[in-house]
N, C-alpha and C positions, 0 to 999 in steps of 0.2 A: 620367858619372853624378854625381848630386847627392845629398848625404847630410845628416843632421842634425849629425853631429860627425865630424871627421877628425883623428886623431892622426898626425902626420907624422914619420917617420924615427927613431922611438925604438927602443931595444934591448929587444926583447920576450923575456921570460923564461918558460920553461915548465919542468916537472920534468925534461924530457928535454934541455934545452939552451936556447940563446938565438940570436936572429937579429934583423936590422934590417928593419923593415917599416913601412908605413903601415897604420892600422886605421880602417875606415870603419864608422859606426854609424847605424842608422836605426830609429825607433820603439822605442828602448830596448834594441835587440839589436845584437850584432856582425853586420855585414853582409858585409864583404869585408876580406881581409888580403892585402897584397902591395905592389906598386909602383903607387901610385895617383896619380902625378904630374899626370895630366890631370883628376882628379876635383875637384869643388868641394863645399863644405859650408856650412851656416849658420854653423858655428863651427869654426875650424881651430886646432889647437894644435901649435906647433913643439916636438917632443919630441927633437930632435937633442941628443946629449950627456946625455940622460935615460934612465932605465930604466922600462919599462912592465911592471908585474906584474899578473897577474889579481887582481881585487879581493880583498883580504886579509880573512880571517874570524876573528873572535874567538868561539870556540864556548863561552865560559864567562864570563858576566858576571852581576852582581846589580845591576840598576839601581834597586832599592828603590822601585819604583812598582807598585802603590800603597804608600805609606809616608810618609816625612817629606821634603817637598820641600827642606827646609833641608840635607839630606844628598845627595839625588839624585832625579831624576825622568827620564822618558823623554826629554824635550827636552834637558836638560843632559847626560845620559849619552851620547846619540847624537851630540850636538854635539861632545863630547870624542872620540868614536869617529872621526868623519870628519876632525877636526883631526889625529888621529893616523894617518890612512890606512886606517882600517877601513871596509869597505863593507857588511858583514853581521855581525850579532852574534846570539848565542843567549842569551836572558834566563832566569834561574833562577826557580823557582816559590815560593821561601820568602820571600814578601813579607808585609807586615802582614796582608793578606788572602790566605792561601795559595791558589795555583792548583792545585786538586786535583779539580775537577769541571767539568762543562760550563757551568754558570752563571758561575763565576769566570773560566773561560777565555774565554767569550763577552764578558764585561765587559772583560777585559783587552784583547782584540782591538779592541773598539770604542774603548777609551781611547787607543790609539796613533795614531789618525787625526789627521793634521795636527800631530803632536807629534814624530815621529821623522825624523832626518836621514839615516839609513841603513836598510837592510832588516833585519828582525828575525824570528828564530824564537823560539818559546816552548816552554819545558819544562812538562810536567805533573808535579806532585809525587805520588809514591807514598805511600800511607798503609796502615795495617793494615785500613782500612775500605773502600778503593776498589778493591781488587784486581780485582773482576769488571768494573768500569767501564773499567779501563785499556785493555782490548782494543779498546774502541770509541774512547776518547779519543785513543789513539795514532794513529788514522787521520785525525784532523782535519788539514786541509791545512796549518795554521800551526804544528803541533806538531813540534818538532825531535826530541824524545825524551822518554821517561819518566826522571825523576830520583829516585833513592832514596838516602836518607841512612842508612847503617849506623851512623854515629857523628857526633859534633860537630853535633848538631841537637837539637831538643826538640819536645814536643807531638806532634801527629799526623804531623809530617814525619819523625819518628824511627821507623825500622823496624829493630829490632835483633835479632830472633830469626830463626833459619833457617827455621822453619815458615812465617812470614809472607812472608819473602823468596821462598821457593820457590813459594808460592801466587801471588804477583805474577808471577814469572817464567814460570809456566805459563799465564798469560792474556795472549796477544798474541804477536807474532812479531818486532817491530822490536828493534833493539839497545837495551838499557837502560843508562843511565849511573849510576855509583855513586860516592859518597863512601865509601871503604872502611875507615875507621878503626873498630876494634872498640870499641863503646860500653861494654861491661862492664869491659874493661881500663882504659879512660879513667877511668871512675868510681872504680874501686878505687885508681888511682894518684893521683887528685886529692887524697886525704887525706894524701899524703906531703908536701905543700907548704903554706907559710904565706904570708899576705899580705905583700907588700913584698919578696919574694925576687927575685933577678935575673931579667930577662927571658930570659936564655940558658937557663934551666931549662925553658922552654916545649918545647924539643926533647927534653928528658928526660922530661917528663910525657907528651907525645904521641910516645912512643918508636918505634923501628923496629918492634918487635913489634906495636904497636897497628895500624900500617898493614899489615904483612906478614900478620898473623893475619886481618884483614879480607879481604885480597886472596885468601888461600888458601881461606877459606870461600866467597867468591863464585865463585871459579873452579871449586870442586868442585860448586857448585849449577849453574853453567853447563854443566858436563860432564853432570851428571845430567839436566838438563832439555833440553839441546840449544839453549838460548836464548843468542844472542850478547850479550856485555856489553862495556861500555866503562868502564875504570877511569880516573876523573878524577884529575888532579894526583898521579900516581905520584911518590914522593919518595925511594925507598930503592933501594940496590943489590940488596938481597935480592929485592924484588918484581920488578925488571927481569930478574934472572937466572932467577927462577922462571917468569916468563911467557914465556920463550923457547919453551917446549914447548907453549904454548897460543895461538900467533899465529893459528891457524885459527878461534878462537872468541872470543878476548879482544883488544880493541884498547886502546891506551893514550894518555893525554894527559899532557904535561909542561907545567909552568908556567914562564913567563919568569923568575919570582923564583928558582926552583930552578936555573935555568941561569945566574944572574947573581950572586946573593948567597951567601955562605958563613958558616956559624956556626962558632964563637961570635962572630967579629968583628962581624958585622952587628948583633947584639943589643947589643954594647957601644957601637956607634956610633949606632944609631937607636932603641934602647929599644923602646917600645911600637909604633913605626912599622915594626917588623920582625915583629910577632906575627901569625901566620896559621896556618890548619889545612889540610893537614898542615904542620908547621913547616919552616922553612929549616934544613937540616942541615949537617953538617961537610964537609970537603974530600973525604973518601972517597966520600960519596954524590954530591957535585957532579961528581966525576970519572966516576963510574959512569953518571950521567945523560947526560953529554956522549958517553961511549962508546956508549951505546945510540942516541943521535941519529946519530952517525957510521955506525953499523952498520945503520941503517934499521929499528930495532926500536921506534920511536915513530911514532904516527899523526897526532897533532895537538899544536900548541902553543897555549896560551891564557893569559889574564891572571888569571882568577878575580877580576876587578874587584869589590871588595866594600867600598864606602865606609862609613865610620863617622864620627860627629862627632869632632873632634879631642880633645875632652875625654874621650870614651870610650876613645880610644887612649892617653891619658895616665894612666888609672887605674892604681894599683899592681897589678903582676902578682900572682896569675893572674886578677884581675878585668879585666885589659886586654881590650878588644874585639878579637876575632881576625878579621882580614880587611884586605886592602890595596887601594888604588886601583891601576888598571893599564890600563884600556882605551885611554887616550890615549897612554900611553907604550910600549905593547907593540911597535909597529912600529919606532919609533926605536931602542929597545934591541936588538931583533933585527937590525936593519940594522947596528948597531955590532958585533954578534957576527960578522956576515958580513965586515965590513971588517977585523976582527981575525983572520980566517981560521979561525974555529971551525966554520963551516959555509958552504956555498955558497949563492948566490941560488937556484939550482935546488932545493936541499934546503929552503930557507925557503919557497919557493912550494909544494913538496910538503906541508910541514907546516902551512901556514897558508892554503892555498886548496884544492888537490886533495884533501888528506887529510881535512879536515873535511867537504867535500862528499861524499866517498865514505862515511865512517863514518856520517854522519847521513842520507844519501840526499837531500841538497840538490839541488833541480832547477835546471838551467840556470845554474849558477854554479860557480866553482872552476877554470875553464879559459878560455883565450882561443881560442875556437872559433866560427866563424860559426853563428849561431842562438842562441848563449848570451847571457845578459844582458850588456849593455855596462858591466860593473863593472871598474874599473881603479884600482890604486894606483900612482901615478907618483912616482918617487923620484929624488933627486939623490944618487948614491953618493959624490960629492966634497964635499958640504956638511958643514960641521962646526958643530955646535950643542951647547948645553948645556941639558939639561932643568932648568927652574926651576919653583918652586911657582906663580909668577905667570902661567905659561902654562897651568896646569891650570884647566879651566872647571867641574869638579865643585864644587858648593856646599860640600862638606866642606873643600875648600881645602888639601889636602896630598898629597904623593906620596913614597913611599920612594926615588924616583929623583932627588930634588932634588940638583942639582949633578953629575949623571951626564953625562959628556961623550960625545957621539955623533959618529961619522963615518958619514954616510948619513942622509937625512931625507926624509919624505914631503912633497912639495910640491903634489900635486894628488890629490883623491879624486873619482872618477866613479862614480855610482850609476845604473844603467840609462840611460846616455847623458847624464846631467845632471851637470855639474861642480858639486859641492856644497862643495868646499874648494879654494882656490888660494892659495898663498903665505901660509899661516897665517890666512886669512880664510874664514869660512863664508859662502857666498853662495846666493842663490836662496831657495827656500821649503822647509819641512820636508815633503818629499814621499815619505818612506820608506814601505815597505809591509811587510806580513807576508810572509816568504819562503814557498816552497812545497816540500813534501817528499814523497818517494816513500812509498808505503804498504807496500812489501815489507820 
């Protein structure tokens, strides 16, 4: 048999285990897996001594497009994604022109053509005015989910009262994603702090109760309405313990930053480059998050890639812009956690491929199965590299992981059978597409 692409002799990793096999691809899909020594292909890749993962997914990014191209755009953001081993990402709606209705969604879909290097899903933003439209908007093929900001947002994108949240939850059936910090508590606590105080106080302002109160409110509404929800960037031990009883209805995302950095040390070291919402917390919460990962109580890991101009990150706190870059560094940092023994490759695949595909209803991705899209993240688990700012392609030009030493590195990214990154070089053309999602 002759194929378009043949990956030979790699160690294939699934959530259930690993095995050595050849993988043949045709017309952008996985065709055959097994011993294919007699097969030929237009392009063959020797994957012996390499590890083949199903294409890794970053379900939480802010590419700032439309917005300021000096900070980020679709081309630069997805170029960084494939350099970092990401084959699919989900882009948030809180851009300069918020994506909250069909015209803005249609415009955004049209704008990605010829610009994106990986496949992309798009969030629709919930507002107090569009609740009735969301039931239709969520069924659009390119929409990964509805996103609702309970706190840490402004304007129409902030939905902070239970009546409005419940109205939104009663219109539609797909899982809704939430930023769950409680807005009223955040506003009241803001008055406690003065300009120029230490960055470490960010975790005190956005305290545990801000997050836990929001999560309790949302969970109660999920129980009341029967609507499944997904709590993004869970950051506290209290939330994770509480949500044990609601796994049938509530799924969770953890960020790589909360798995890697610990306060207050990170604020003392990075200053404004450590400021994000919800904040990086102390060792107690760091340990609780890793415990939840080991026990299988986490569904997805993401980056919450949210670039800002460097000058905005350097403003005196609390005016420091909140948000960190991360789509390009997510995979190397997580591979290093695997090398350090904090989780297995099988767990990483579950949390970064199969898990996001299941939670969001992503079609034909997330698994290495014949008939699925030929998306692969090929890594060298013996490679030792250091993340440096000059490797980062985002125009904002910084990373909180500068100087982070990694064991394990993505050396090839394959999207629908096309090699788009090999050995730190983006190749070919920007032929990414909008991903497709189940309507259920």
